[in-house]
C-alpha positions, 0 to 999 in steps of 0.5 A: 374798896375792901382788902378782899375785894382787892386781893380778889381782883389780883387773884382773878387777874393771876388766873386770867394771865395764866390762862391766857399764857396757856392758850396763846397763839404766839411763841414764848418769845412773842408772848414774853415781848407782848407781856413786857410792853403791856407791863411798860404801858401799866408802869407809865399809866401808874406813874401818870396816875400817881403824878396827878395824884400828887398834884391833887393832893398838893392842891388839897393841902394848899386849899386846906391852909388857906382855910386855916388862915381865913378861920385864924384871921376871923378868930383874930378879928373876932378877939379883937371886936370882943376886946374893944366891946370890953373896953367900951363896956369897962370905960364908957366915957372913953377916958382911959385909966392909968395903969 
């Protein structure tokens, strides 16, 4: 979502709330109570969404670590296979040379 569409959304939300308050059939105190309750509901909803997002992000991080570890293992195995192939090529009879 672009920044312009987000700002347009909040602008529309503010205008809608303002018009709703002007034409509200309830008294000011009742309207404030309704708004406070809705704000609390919204806050709880956002907390739940943020919690779910955190759990999802931590799961993605863990999967990323697993992939990196698998890649490291595969690279190490390939290096070892390359070393072994080199040793076999250099020392075809299996005799080791003194160092």
